[in-house]
PDB file of N, CA, C, O and CB in Angstrom:
ATOM      1  N   MET A   1       7.265   4.394  18.532  1.00  0.00           N
ATOM      2  CA  MET A   1       6.820   5.157  17.379  1.00  0.00           C
ATOM      3  C   MET A   1       5.660   6.044  17.822  1.00  0.00           C
ATOM      4  O   MET A   1       4.796   5.617  18.589  1.00  0.00           O
ATOM      5  CB  MET A   1       6.401   4.215  16.199  1.00  0.00           C
ATOM      6  N   GLY A   2       5.650   7.256  17.342  1.00  0.00           N
ATOM      7  CA  GLY A   2       4.628   8.210  17.727  1.00  0.00           C
ATOM      8  C   GLY A   2       3.360   8.073  16.909  1.00  0.00           C
ATOM      9  O   GLY A   2       3.271   7.252  15.996  1.00  0.00           O
ATOM     10  N   ALA A   3       2.403   8.877  17.248  1.00  0.00           N
ATOM     11  CA  ALA A   3       1.132   8.890  16.530  1.00  0.00           C
ATOM     12  C   ALA A   3       1.318   9.501  15.145  1.00  0.00           C
ATOM     13  O   ALA A   3       2.201  10.330  14.928  1.00  0.00           O
ATOM     14  CB  ALA A   3       0.063   9.671  17.324  1.00  0.00           C
ATOM     15  N   VAL A   4       0.488   9.084  14.237  1.00  0.00           N
ATOM     16  CA  VAL A   4       0.520   9.596  12.868  1.00  0.00           C
ATOM     17  C   VAL A   4      -0.785  10.330  12.615  1.00  0.00           C
ATOM     18  O   VAL A   4      -1.864   9.805  12.887  1.00  0.00           O
ATOM     19  CB  VAL A   4       0.734   8.445  11.825  1.00  0.00           C
ATOM     20  N   HIS A   5      -0.684  11.550  12.090  1.00  0.00           N
ATOM     21  CA  HIS A   5      -1.893  12.301  11.742  1.00  0.00           C
ATOM     22  C   HIS A   5      -2.398  11.811  10.392  1.00  0.00           C
ATOM     23  O   HIS A   5      -1.651  11.757   9.415  1.00  0.00           O
ATOM     24  CB  HIS A   5      -1.618  13.840  11.708  1.00  0.00           C
ATOM     25  N   ILE A   6      -3.664  11.460  10.357  1.00  0.00           N
ATOM     26  CA  ILE A   6      -4.297  11.015   9.118  1.00  0.00           C
ATOM     27  C   ILE A   6      -5.311  12.080   8.718  1.00  0.00           C
ATOM     28  O   ILE A   6      -6.179  12.441   9.513  1.00  0.00           O
ATOM     29  CB  ILE A   6      -4.981   9.603   9.287  1.00  0.00           C
ATOM     30  N   PRO A   7      -5.208  12.581   7.500  1.00  0.00           N
ATOM     31  CA  PRO A   7      -6.164  13.592   7.046  1.00  0.00           C
ATOM     32  C   PRO A   7      -7.608  13.089   7.168  1.00  0.00           C
ATOM     33  O   PRO A   7      -7.874  11.892   7.065  1.00  0.00           O
ATOM     34  CB  PRO A   7      -5.866  13.989   5.593  1.00  0.00           C
ATOM     35  N   ASP A   8      -8.517  14.018   7.387  1.00  0.00           N
ATOM     36  CA  ASP A   8      -9.925  13.671   7.602  1.00  0.00           C
ATOM     37  C   ASP A   8     -10.489  12.797   6.488  1.00  0.00           C
ATOM     38  O   ASP A   8     -11.221  11.845   6.759  1.00  0.00           O
ATOM     39  CB  ASP A   8     -10.754  14.933   7.722  1.00  0.00           C
ATOM     40  N   GLN A   9     -10.156  13.111   5.243  1.00  0.00           N
ATOM     41  CA  GLN A   9     -10.682  12.340   4.112  1.00  0.00           C
ATOM     42  C   GLN A   9     -10.256  10.875   4.196  1.00  0.00           C
ATOM     43  O   GLN A   9     -11.061   9.979   3.945  1.00  0.00           O
ATOM     44  CB  GLN A   9     -10.209  12.950   2.784  1.00  0.00           C
ATOM     45  N   LEU A  10      -8.997  10.632   4.547  1.00  0.00           N
ATOM     46  CA  LEU A  10      -8.531   9.255   4.687  1.00  0.00           C
ATOM     47  C   LEU A  10      -9.124   8.585   5.922  1.00  0.00           C
ATOM     48  O   LEU A  10      -9.425   7.391   5.901  1.00  0.00           O
ATOM     49  CB  LEU A  10      -7.011   9.219   4.757  1.00  0.00           C
ATOM     50  N   GLN A  11      -9.291   9.349   6.993  1.00  0.00           N
ATOM     51  CA  GLN A  11      -9.901   8.794   8.208  1.00  0.00           C
ATOM     52  C   GLN A  11     -11.319   8.327   7.930  1.00  0.00           C
ATOM     53  O   GLN A  11     -11.754   7.303   8.456  1.00  0.00           O
ATOM     54  CB  GLN A  11      -9.902   9.833   9.342  1.00  0.00           C
ATOM     55  N   GLN A  12     -12.040   9.072   7.106  1.00  0.00           N
ATOM     56  CA  GLN A  12     -13.404   8.683   6.749  1.00  0.00           C
ATOM     57  C   GLN A  12     -13.413   7.372   5.977  1.00  0.00           C
ATOM     58  O   GLN A  12     -14.293   6.536   6.180  1.00  0.00           O
ATOM     59  CB  GLN A  12     -14.077   9.782   5.924  1.00  0.00           C
ATOM     60  N   ILE A  13     -12.446   7.191   5.100  1.00  0.00           N
ATOM     61  CA  ILE A  13     -12.331   5.938   4.352  1.00  0.00           C
ATOM     62  C   ILE A  13     -12.081   4.786   5.315  1.00  0.00           C
ATOM     63  O   ILE A  13     -12.727   3.742   5.228  1.00  0.00           O
ATOM     64  CB  ILE A  13     -11.196   6.021   3.301  1.00  0.00           C
ATOM     65  N   ILE A  14     -11.155   4.980   6.218  1.00  0.00           N
ATOM     66  CA  ILE A  14     -10.838   3.943   7.207  1.00  0.00           C
ATOM     67  C   ILE A  14     -12.069   3.625   8.042  1.00  0.00           C
ATOM     68  O   ILE A  14     -12.398   2.456   8.246  1.00  0.00           O
ATOM     69  CB  ILE A  14      -9.671   4.390   8.120  1.00  0.00           C
ATOM     70  N   ASP A  15     -12.743   4.645   8.521  1.00  0.00           N
ATOM     71  CA  ASP A  15     -13.937   4.445   9.344  1.00  0.00           C
ATOM     72  C   ASP A  15     -14.996   3.644   8.599  1.00  0.00           C
ATOM     73  O   ASP A  15     -15.614   2.745   9.169  1.00  0.00           O
ATOM     74  CB  ASP A  15     -14.513   5.790   9.781  1.00  0.00           C
ATOM     75  N   ARG A  16     -15.210   3.972   7.316  1.00  0.00           N
ATOM     76  CA  ARG A  16     -16.209   3.240   6.521  1.00  0.00           C
ATOM     77  C   ARG A  16     -15.821   1.773   6.358  1.00  0.00           C
ATOM     78  O   ARG A  16     -16.671   0.887   6.452  1.00  0.00           O
ATOM     79  CB  ARG A  16     -16.376   3.892   5.138  1.00  0.00           C
ATOM     80  N   GLN A  17     -14.538   1.520   6.114  1.00  0.00           N
ATOM     81  CA  GLN A  17     -14.091   0.144   5.922  1.00  0.00           C
ATOM     82  C   GLN A  17     -14.224  -0.673   7.204  1.00  0.00           C
ATOM     83  O   GLN A  17     -14.628  -1.835   7.163  1.00  0.00           O
ATOM     84  CB  GLN A  17     -12.646   0.122   5.439  1.00  0.00           C
ATOM     85  N   VAL A  18     -13.889  -0.074   8.328  1.00  0.00           N
ATOM     86  CA  VAL A  18     -14.028  -0.767   9.611  1.00  0.00           C
ATOM     87  C   VAL A  18     -15.510  -1.012   9.903  1.00  0.00           C
ATOM     88  O   VAL A  18     -15.885  -2.106  10.324  1.00  0.00           O
ATOM     89  CB  VAL A  18     -13.372   0.056  10.760  1.00  0.00           C
ATOM     90  N   ALA A  19     -16.350  -0.002   9.681  1.00  0.00           N
ATOM     91  CA  ALA A  19     -17.787  -0.145   9.927  1.00  0.00           C
ATOM     92  C   ALA A  19     -18.408  -1.224   9.049  1.00  0.00           C
ATOM     93  O   ALA A  19     -19.343  -1.909   9.465  1.00  0.00           O
ATOM     94  CB  ALA A  19     -18.495   1.182   9.690  1.00  0.00           C
ATOM     95  N   ALA A  20     -17.883  -1.373   7.828  1.00  0.00           N
ATOM     96  CA  ALA A  20     -18.392  -2.381   6.901  1.00  0.00           C
ATOM     97  C   ALA A  20     -17.855  -3.772   7.209  1.00  0.00           C
ATOM     98  O   ALA A  20     -18.246  -4.747   6.568  1.00  0.00           O
ATOM     99  CB  ALA A  20     -18.040  -2.003   5.480  1.00  0.00           C
ATOM    100  N   GLY A  21     -16.966  -3.865   8.183  1.00  0.00           N
ATOM    101  CA  GLY A  21     -16.423  -5.166   8.563  1.00  0.00           C
ATOM    102  C   GLY A  21     -15.278  -5.641   7.699  1.00  0.00           C
ATOM    103  O   GLY A  21     -14.911  -6.815   7.756  1.00  0.00           O
ATOM    104  N   ARG A  22     -14.705  -4.759   6.901  1.00  0.00           N
ATOM    105  CA  ARG A  22     -13.584  -5.139   6.036  1.00  0.00           C
ATOM    106  C   ARG A  22     -12.258  -5.149   6.789  1.00  0.00           C
ATOM    107  O   ARG A  22     -11.241  -5.612   6.274  1.00  0.00           O
ATOM    108  CB  ARG A  22     -13.492  -4.190   4.850  1.00  0.00           C
ATOM    109  N   ALA A  23     -12.285  -4.633   8.011  1.00  0.00           N
ATOM    110  CA  ALA A  23     -11.109  -4.651   8.881  1.00  0.00           C
ATOM    111  C   ALA A  23     -11.607  -4.699  10.319  1.00  0.00           C
ATOM    112  O   ALA A  23     -12.670  -4.167  10.640  1.00  0.00           O
ATOM    113  CB  ALA A  23     -10.180  -3.399   8.635  1.00  0.00           C
ATOM    114  N   LEU A  24     -10.832  -5.336  11.167  1.00  0.00           N
ATOM    115  CA  LEU A  24     -11.238  -5.463  12.563  1.00  0.00           C
ATOM    116  C   LEU A  24     -11.070  -4.167  13.343  1.00  0.00           C
ATOM    117  O   LEU A  24     -11.769  -3.926  14.327  1.00  0.00           O
ATOM    118  CB  LEU A  24     -10.449  -6.557  13.228  1.00  0.00           C
ATOM    119  N   SER A  25     -10.128  -3.331  12.889  1.00  0.00           N
ATOM    120  CA  SER A  25      -9.846  -2.084  13.596  1.00  0.00           C
ATOM    121  C   SER A  25      -9.177  -1.113  12.642  1.00  0.00           C
ATOM    122  O   SER A  25      -8.789  -1.477  11.531  1.00  0.00           O
ATOM    123  CB  SER A  25      -8.955  -2.333  14.841  1.00  0.00           C
ATOM    124  N   GLU A  26      -9.048   0.124  13.089  1.00  0.00           N
ATOM    125  CA  GLU A  26      -8.324   1.119  12.300  1.00  0.00           C
ATOM    126  C   GLU A  26      -6.886   0.669  12.086  1.00  0.00           C
ATOM    127  O   GLU A  26      -6.355   0.753  10.978  1.00  0.00           O
ATOM    128  CB  GLU A  26      -8.360   2.500  12.992  1.00  0.00           C
ATOM    129  N   ALA A  27      -6.268   0.194  13.145  1.00  0.00           N
ATOM    130  CA  ALA A  27      -4.865  -0.239  13.055  1.00  0.00           C
ATOM    131  C   ALA A  27      -4.714  -1.385  12.070  1.00  0.00           C
ATOM    132  O   ALA A  27      -3.757  -1.410  11.295  1.00  0.00           O
ATOM    133  CB  ALA A  27      -4.339  -0.663  14.436  1.00  0.00           C
ATOM    134  N   ALA A  28      -5.642  -2.336  12.085  1.00  0.00           N
ATOM    135  CA  ALA A  28      -5.573  -3.472  11.161  1.00  0.00           C
ATOM    136  C   ALA A  28      -5.716  -2.996   9.714  1.00  0.00           C
ATOM    137  O   ALA A  28      -5.027  -3.490   8.821  1.00  0.00           O
ATOM    138  CB  ALA A  28      -6.671  -4.510  11.495  1.00  0.00           C
ATOM    139  N   TYR A  29      -6.612  -2.037   9.488  1.00  0.00           N
ATOM    140  CA  TYR A  29      -6.810  -1.514   8.137  1.00  0.00           C
ATOM    141  C   TYR A  29      -5.552  -0.808   7.635  1.00  0.00           C
ATOM    142  O   TYR A  29      -5.110  -1.040   6.510  1.00  0.00           O
ATOM    143  CB  TYR A  29      -8.007  -0.551   8.105  1.00  0.00           C
ATOM    144  N   VAL A  30      -4.985   0.047   8.466  1.00  0.00           N
ATOM    145  CA  VAL A  30      -3.793   0.797   8.068  1.00  0.00           C
ATOM    146  C   VAL A  30      -2.624  -0.156   7.846  1.00  0.00           C
ATOM    147  O   VAL A  30      -1.863   0.014   6.893  1.00  0.00           O
ATOM    148  CB  VAL A  30      -3.428   1.855   9.134  1.00  0.00           C
ATOM    149  N   THR A  31      -2.474  -1.146   8.702  1.00  0.00           N
ATOM    150  CA  THR A  31      -1.401  -2.129   8.541  1.00  0.00           C
ATOM    151  C   THR A  31      -1.522  -2.849   7.205  1.00  0.00           C
ATOM    152  O   THR A  31      -0.539  -2.990   6.479  1.00  0.00           O
ATOM    153  CB  THR A  31      -1.423  -3.144   9.693  1.00  0.00           C
ATOM    154  N   GLU A  32      -2.726  -3.303   6.884  1.00  0.00           N
ATOM    155  CA  GLU A  32      -2.928  -4.012   5.617  1.00  0.00           C
ATOM    156  C   GLU A  32      -2.716  -3.081   4.425  1.00  0.00           C
ATOM    157  O   GLU A  32      -2.149  -3.495   3.413  1.00  0.00           O
ATOM    158  CB  GLU A  32      -4.338  -4.621   5.565  1.00  0.00           C
ATOM    159  N   ALA A  33      -3.164  -1.833   4.531  1.00  0.00           N
ATOM    160  CA  ALA A  33      -2.964  -0.876   3.444  1.00  0.00           C
ATOM    161  C   ALA A  33      -1.478  -0.624   3.207  1.00  0.00           C
ATOM    162  O   ALA A  33      -1.040  -0.544   2.059  1.00  0.00           O
ATOM    163  CB  ALA A  33      -3.682   0.446   3.753  1.00  0.00           C
ATOM    164  N   LEU A  34      -0.703  -0.500   4.277  1.00  0.00           N
ATOM    165  CA  LEU A  34       0.738  -0.287   4.130  1.00  0.00           C
ATOM    166  C   LEU A  34       1.426  -1.507   3.535  1.00  0.00           C
ATOM    167  O   LEU A  34       2.343  -1.371   2.725  1.00  0.00           O
ATOM    168  CB  LEU A  34       1.363   0.051   5.479  1.00  0.00           C
ATOM    169  N   ARG A  35       0.988  -2.697   3.931  1.00  0.00           N
ATOM    170  CA  ARG A  35       1.563  -3.922   3.338  1.00  0.00           C
ATOM    171  C   ARG A  35       1.263  -3.977   1.838  1.00  0.00           C
ATOM    172  O   ARG A  35       2.137  -4.303   1.034  1.00  0.00           O
ATOM    173  CB  ARG A  35       0.999  -5.194   4.045  1.00  0.00           C
ATOM    174  N   ALA A  36       0.032  -3.657   1.474  1.00  0.00           N
ATOM    175  CA  ALA A  36      -0.341  -3.671   0.057  1.00  0.00           C
ATOM    176  C   ALA A  36       0.471  -2.645  -0.721  1.00  0.00           C
ATOM    177  O   ALA A  36       0.899  -2.919  -1.842  1.00  0.00           O
ATOM    178  CB  ALA A  36      -1.845  -3.393  -0.111  1.00  0.00           C
ATOM    179  N   TYR A  37       0.687  -1.478  -0.145  1.00  0.00           N
ATOM    180  CA  TYR A  37       1.480  -0.446  -0.805  1.00  0.00           C
ATOM    181  C   TYR A  37       2.931  -0.894  -0.958  1.00  0.00           C
ATOM    182  O   TYR A  37       3.541  -0.675  -2.004  1.00  0.00           O
ATOM    183  CB  TYR A  37       1.410   0.870  -0.017  1.00  0.00           C
ATOM    184  N   ALA A  38       3.476  -1.510   0.063  1.00  0.00           N
ATOM    185  CA  ALA A  38       4.850  -2.011  -0.017  1.00  0.00           C
ATOM    186  C   ALA A  38       4.968  -3.092  -1.093  1.00  0.00           C
ATOM    187  O   ALA A  38       5.950  -3.121  -1.835  1.00  0.00           O
ATOM    188  CB  ALA A  38       5.303  -2.566   1.351  1.00  0.00           C
ATOM    189  N   ASP A  39       3.978  -3.977  -1.181  1.00  0.00           N
ATOM    190  CA  ASP A  39       3.972  -4.999  -2.231  1.00  0.00           C
ATOM    191  C   ASP A  39       3.914  -4.357  -3.609  1.00  0.00           C
ATOM    192  O   ASP A  39       4.580  -4.809  -4.540  1.00  0.00           O
ATOM    193  CB  ASP A  39       2.787  -5.958  -2.045  1.00  0.00           C
ATOM    194  N   HIS A  40       3.120  -3.307  -3.735  1.00  0.00           N
ATOM    195  CA  HIS A  40       2.990  -2.578  -4.999  1.00  0.00           C
ATOM    196  C   HIS A  40       4.339  -1.974  -5.415  1.00  0.00           C
ATOM    197  O   HIS A  40       4.745  -2.075  -6.573  1.00  0.00           O
ATOM    198  CB  HIS A  40       1.919  -1.466  -4.874  1.00  0.00           C
ATOM    199  N   ILE A  41       5.013  -1.354  -4.467  1.00  0.00           N
ATOM    200  CA  ILE A  41       6.321  -0.764  -4.754  1.00  0.00           C
ATOM    201  C   ILE A  41       7.318  -1.850  -5.148  1.00  0.00           C
ATOM    202  O   ILE A  41       8.073  -1.679  -6.106  1.00  0.00           O
ATOM    203  CB  ILE A  41       6.843   0.025  -3.532  1.00  0.00           C
ATOM    204  N   ASP A  42       7.326  -2.964  -4.419  1.00  0.00           N
ATOM    205  CA  ASP A  42       8.222  -4.070  -4.755  1.00  0.00           C
ATOM    206  C   ASP A  42       7.959  -4.579  -6.172  1.00  0.00           C
ATOM    207  O   ASP A  42       8.896  -4.877  -6.912  1.00  0.00           O
ATOM    208  CB  ASP A  42       8.059  -5.214  -3.745  1.00  0.00           C
ATOM    209  N   ALA A  43       6.685  -4.677  -6.547  1.00  0.00           N
ATOM    210  CA  ALA A  43       6.331  -5.132  -7.888  1.00  0.00           C
ATOM    211  C   ALA A  43       6.808  -4.144  -8.946  1.00  0.00           C
ATOM    212  O   ALA A  43       7.298  -4.553  -9.998  1.00  0.00           O
ATOM    213  CB  ALA A  43       4.819  -5.335  -8.001  1.00  0.00           C
ATOM    214  N   GLN A  44       6.671  -2.851  -8.679  1.00  0.00           N
ATOM    215  CA  GLN A  44       7.154  -1.844  -9.627  1.00  0.00           C
ATOM    216  C   GLN A  44       8.659  -1.953  -9.822  1.00  0.00           C
ATOM    217  O   GLN A  44       9.149  -1.859 -10.947  1.00  0.00           O
ATOM    218  CB  GLN A  44       6.789  -0.437  -9.148  1.00  0.00           C
ATOM    219  N   VAL A  45       9.385  -2.146  -8.744  1.00  0.00           N
ATOM    220  CA  VAL A  45      10.838  -2.283  -8.826  1.00  0.00           C
ATOM    221  C   VAL A  45      11.200  -3.525  -9.639  1.00  0.00           C
ATOM    222  O   VAL A  45      12.104  -3.486 -10.473  1.00  0.00           O
ATOM    223  CB  VAL A  45      11.463  -2.360  -7.410  1.00  0.00           C
ATOM    224  N   GLU A  46      10.492  -4.621  -9.393  1.00  0.00           N
ATOM    225  CA  GLU A  46      10.760  -5.858 -10.128  1.00  0.00           C
ATOM    226  C   GLU A  46      10.454  -5.695 -11.618  1.00  0.00           C
ATOM    227  O   GLU A  46      11.220  -6.161 -12.461  1.00  0.00           O
ATOM    228  CB  GLU A  46       9.935  -7.013  -9.544  1.00  0.00           C
ATOM    229  N   ILE A  47       9.350  -5.043 -11.943  1.00  0.00           N
ATOM    230  CA  ILE A  47       8.989  -4.808 -13.347  1.00  0.00           C
ATOM    231  C   ILE A  47      10.042  -3.943 -14.024  1.00  0.00           C
ATOM    232  O   ILE A  47      10.433  -4.213 -15.160  1.00  0.00           O
ATOM    233  CB  ILE A  47       7.598  -4.139 -13.452  1.00  0.00           C
ATOM    234  N   ALA A  48      10.499  -2.912 -13.339  1.00  0.00           N
ATOM    235  CA  ALA A  48      11.536  -2.048 -13.909  1.00  0.00           C
ATOM    236  C   ALA A  48      12.819  -2.827 -14.157  1.00  0.00           C
ATOM    237  O   ALA A  48      13.476  -2.621 -15.177  1.00  0.00           O
ATOM    238  CB  ALA A  48      11.816  -0.861 -12.983  1.00  0.00           C
ATOM    239  N   ALA A  49      13.184  -3.715 -13.243  1.00  0.00           N
ATOM    240  CA  ALA A  49      14.392  -4.524 -13.415  1.00  0.00           C
ATOM    241  C   ALA A  49      14.245  -5.458 -14.605  1.00  0.00           C
ATOM    242  O   ALA A  49      15.191  -5.636 -15.373  1.00  0.00           O
ATOM    243  CB  ALA A  49      14.690  -5.331 -12.143  1.00  0.00           C
ATOM    244  N   ILE A  50      13.081  -6.051 -14.765  1.00  0.00           N
ATOM    245  CA  ILE A  50      12.831  -6.941 -15.908  1.00  0.00           C
ATOM    246  C   ILE A  50      12.915  -6.153 -17.212  1.00  0.00           C
ATOM    247  O   ILE A  50      13.506  -6.616 -18.188  1.00  0.00           O
ATOM    248  CB  ILE A  50      11.441  -7.626 -15.781  1.00  0.00           C
ATOM    249  N   ALA A  51      12.319  -4.956 -17.224  1.00  0.00           N
ATOM    250  CA  ALA A  51      12.363  -4.115 -18.426  1.00  0.00           C
ATOM    251  C   ALA A  51      13.796  -3.717 -18.745  1.00  0.00           C
ATOM    252  O   ALA A  51      14.190  -3.708 -19.911  1.00  0.00           O
ATOM    253  CB  ALA A  51      11.491  -2.857 -18.244  1.00  0.00           C
ATOM    254  N   ASP A  52      14.581  -3.389 -17.723  1.00  0.00           N
ATOM    255  CA  ASP A  52      15.987  -3.030 -17.944  1.00  0.00           C
ATOM    256  C   ASP A  52      16.776  -4.200 -18.517  1.00  0.00           C
ATOM    257  O   ASP A  52      17.577  -4.023 -19.435  1.00  0.00           O
ATOM    258  CB  ASP A  52      16.630  -2.563 -16.636  1.00  0.00           C
ATOM    259  N   ARG A  53      16.550  -5.394 -17.976  1.00  0.00           N
ATOM    260  CA  ARG A  53      17.253  -6.573 -18.498  1.00  0.00           C
ATOM    261  C   ARG A  53      16.850  -6.857 -19.952  1.00  0.00           C
ATOM    262  O   ARG A  53      17.688  -7.216 -20.779  1.00  0.00           O
ATOM    263  CB  ARG A  53      16.958  -7.808 -17.614  1.00  0.00           C
ATOM    264  N   ALA A  54      15.567  -6.692 -20.246  1.00  0.00           N
ATOM    265  CA  ALA A  54      15.098  -6.920 -21.610  1.00  0.00           C
ATOM    266  C   ALA A  54      15.725  -5.903 -22.562  1.00  0.00           C
ATOM    267  O   ALA A  54      16.141  -6.261 -23.664  1.00  0.00           O
ATOM    268  CB  ALA A  54      13.559  -6.841 -21.676  1.00  0.00           C
ATOM    269  N   ALA A  55      15.794  -4.661 -22.150  1.00  0.00           N
ATOM    270  CA  ALA A  55      16.387  -3.629 -22.991  1.00  0.00           C
ATOM    271  C   ALA A  55      17.863  -3.880 -23.197  1.00  0.00           C
ATOM    272  O   ALA A  55      18.385  -3.642 -24.286  1.00  0.00           O
ATOM    273  CB  ALA A  55      16.172  -2.255 -22.384  1.00  0.00           C
ATOM    274  N   SER A  56      18.540  -4.352 -22.178  1.00  0.00           N
ATOM    275  CA  SER A  56      19.973  -4.636 -22.271  1.00  0.00           C
ATOM    276  C   SER A  56      20.253  -5.801 -23.210  1.00  0.00           C
ATOM    277  O   SER A  56      21.252  -5.801 -23.929  1.00  0.00           O
ATOM    278  CB  SER A  56      20.544  -4.937 -20.889  1.00  0.00           C
ATOM    279  N   SER A  57      19.380  -6.779 -23.202  1.00  0.00           N
ATOM    280  CA  SER A  57      19.624  -7.961 -24.008  1.00  0.00           C
ATOM    281  C   SER A  57      19.309  -7.750 -25.486  1.00  0.00           C
ATOM    282  O   SER A  57      19.756  -8.523 -26.334  1.00  0.00           O
ATOM    283  CB  SER A  57      18.815  -9.106 -23.479  1.00  0.00           C
ATOM    284  N   THR A  58      18.539  -6.705 -25.798  1.00  0.00           N
ATOM    285  CA  THR A  58      18.202  -6.442 -27.207  1.00  0.00           C
ATOM    286  C   THR A  58      19.111  -5.367 -27.818  1.00  0.00           C
ATOM    287  O   THR A  58      19.108  -5.149 -29.030  1.00  0.00           O
ATOM    288  CB  THR A  58      16.729  -6.007 -27.326  1.00  0.00           C
ATOM    289  N   GLY A  59      19.869  -4.718 -26.976  1.00  0.00           N
ATOM    290  CA  GLY A  59      20.659  -3.598 -27.478  1.00  0.00           C
ATOM    291  C   GLY A  59      22.025  -3.978 -27.755  1.00  0.00           C
ATOM    292  O   GLY A  59      22.822  -3.145 -28.186  1.00  0.00           O
TER     293      GLY A  59
END
């Protein structure tokens, strides 16, 4: 996998988080952020499925 360009504004966020000790490295921070985003998307899909089932059962 090749390198990914991160906009300066996001790089500054990553740098601050690493400097504050919230992540061991830039790579660790980005990995955790991507996992959290994937979990968020999975939750949205699950909520939509629940809403669809609820709508189907009342209609």
